[in-house]
C-alpha positions in Angstrom: 10.6 -40.8 10.7 10.0 -41.8 7.1 12.3 -40.3 4.5 9.3 -39.1 2.5 8.0 -37.0 5.4 11.4 -35.5 6.0 11.7 -34.6 2.3 8.3 -33.0 2.3 9.1 -31.0 5.4 12.4 -29.8 3.8 10.6 -28.8 0.6 8.0 -26.8 2.6 10.8 -24.9 4.5 12.6 -24.2 1.2 9.5 -22.9 -0.5 8.4 -20.8 2.5 11.8 -19.1 2.5 11.4 -18.2 -1.2 7.9 -16.7 -0.6 7.5 -13.0 -0.7 5.8 -11.0 2.0 2.1 -10.5 1.4 1.2 -7.5 3.5 0.3 -4.0 2.7 3.3 -2.5 4.2 5.6 -0.9 1.7 9.1 0.0 2.8 10.2 1.4 -0.5 8.7 4.3 -2.5 9.0 2.3 -5.8 6.5 -0.3 -4.7 3.8 2.2 -3.9 1.0 2.9 -6.4 0.9 6.4 -7.8 -1.9 8.6 -8.8 -2.7 8.7 -12.5 -5.3 10.5 -14.7 -8.0 8.0 -13.6 -7.2 7.5 -9.9 -6.1 9.6 -7.0 -4.0 7.7 -4.5 -4.3 8.8 -0.9 -1.7 7.6 1.6 -3.0 7.5 5.1 -0.8 8.2 8.2 -0.7 5.5 10.9 -3.3 7.1 13.1 -5.9 7.4 10.3 -5.7 3.9 8.9 -8.6 1.4 9.0 -6.8 -1.8 9.6 -3.7 -2.7 7.6 -4.6 -0.8 4.4 -2.3 2.2 4.2 -3.6 3.8 1.0 -6.9 4.3 -0.9 -7.4 4.8 -4.6 -10.4 7.0 -5.6 -11.6 7.4 -9.1 -11.2 10.8 -10.7 -14.2 12.0 -12.7 
């Protein structure tokens, strides 16, 4: 194989290892959005979720 292809593949593996997870799952309470004076945050249990979204923010009027 060409050295440039090997370097490119190694760089891709290194960068993919540094990437953060991009899913809606939140394992820690500190990463969850909270309700505020303008939005009510509703956390759905597993059996009531529509897809991967585990919370909904509704505007407060």
